N, C-alpha and C positions, 0 to 999 in steps of 0.2 A: 768039564774038569775043575774050573774054573768057580762056576758059581755054586759047587760044592764046597769050593776053599772058603770061597764067599762067605755061605751059610753057616760054614762050622765055623769061622772066624765070628762071626754076628751073636754063635749063639752062645760061644766063648767071651765075647763081650758083655751081653747082657748077665753069664753068669758069674762073671767078676761084678759087676753092677750091683746084684742081687747081696751078694756075700760083703761086700765092703761099704755097699752105701746103705744096709741101713742100721738106722744109728740107734732107733729103738727094741733092738734083738736084743731081750735081755732074759737068759736063759736061768739064771739063778739070782733069782730077789737078794738073797741073805747077803751075796758076793755085793751085789748092784747098788744097796742101798749106803755101803759102809763109804764115809767120808764126812764133810763137812754140809751142811743144808745150808740156804734162808729161804724165809718164805719170801716170797713176793706179789704173789695174789691171792685172792679170799672172797671167798662168796658166802651171803649167809643165808640163809634158806628163802628160794623163789626172787635169789637176787642174781646178777650179772656179777660175775668176777670183776675184783675194784683192786687196783693198785696197792701195796702193803709195802709200807718203810720198813724196815726191818731193825730193829734195837740188839739181836744177837743172832748168833747161828747156833745149827744143836747137830751135831757130830753122833752119827751112829758106829757105834766101836765094836769090834770084831767077838767082845767076850759078850754080847748080847744087852751093854749098856748104851744109856743115852747120855751123853752131856750136855749141858748149853756154855755158850761162853755170850758175857756180856759185851756189849761195847762201851757202855759207860761204865762200867765199875771194870772194865778190862780183866775180868776172871771169868774163870771155869766155874761150872756148880758143873759136879763130875757123881756118879752111877743114883742120881736121883729119880729113873725112870728106868726100865729095862723095854725091850722090844723084843717081840715073834712073831715070825710067822703061821698062820695057820695052813697050811697046804692047800685042802679039800675046800676050803670053804675062798681061799683067795683072799684071805685078808689080812693086816697088818694091824696085831696090836701093841697100844706102846702103853706100858703103865705102870704099877705099881702089884706086885705077887705079895702076902701077906700069905706066909711059909707056916705059920700056927693054926690058918683055918682055912688057906686054899682062896679066900677071897680075890679077886683083881679089883683095883681102880685103876680106872683106868677110861681109852675112849679103842677102840674098834674100826676100822676104817678100811673101805676095798683101798688097794693103791692099784698105778698105770704109773710104768713109766715111759713117759712121754718119748722120751729119747734116755741115753745113757746120765745126760745130763737134768732131764725136766721128769722130777718127781710128784703127783697126782695124787692125791690124797680125799678121798670123801666119806665122812664121820658117816658110823653105819647105825652103832649105838656108845652109848656112856656104861660105861660098870662099873657101878660106888660114887657117885657123882651127881650130883643132886640136878638133875634133869629140866629145873624149870628157867633156868636161867642160857638165854638163846648163844648158841656159840656157831660161826661160823663152817657153814655142811663141805665147802671144799676149799683144798688147799692147793698152791704150787708152789713146787720149792723147788732152789736151782741149785746146784751143785756150784759149792765156790770153791776157786781154785787155791 
């Protein structure tokens, strides 16, 4: 009888640890991305992640807009870009949609919430942007408190 109670208690503890200890369980990316983020690391094609000293932070707003805050000028630049998720392919698109012809200028990323405070973006495609410019392909953002 004591061993059954012990096993039941252990199973309960394991279940609780799984439920409360999983920091990277993000079921709704459109809610998880909201807030301010700083770029902390980046990697160019074929290279390793390197630390990055941010000069701004970006903020994903609930209306689908992205704003940036410059640490140097201490000013927000709002409404420059929008973001949206492509659910079927698990892509995040950050860019500008031209409503007159439906074209998009921006970037397509695969995304991973490493935890609720760490976002990894991997560049998959540039849309309507000069592609001859070398850009980092992996970005690690950390949530700004």
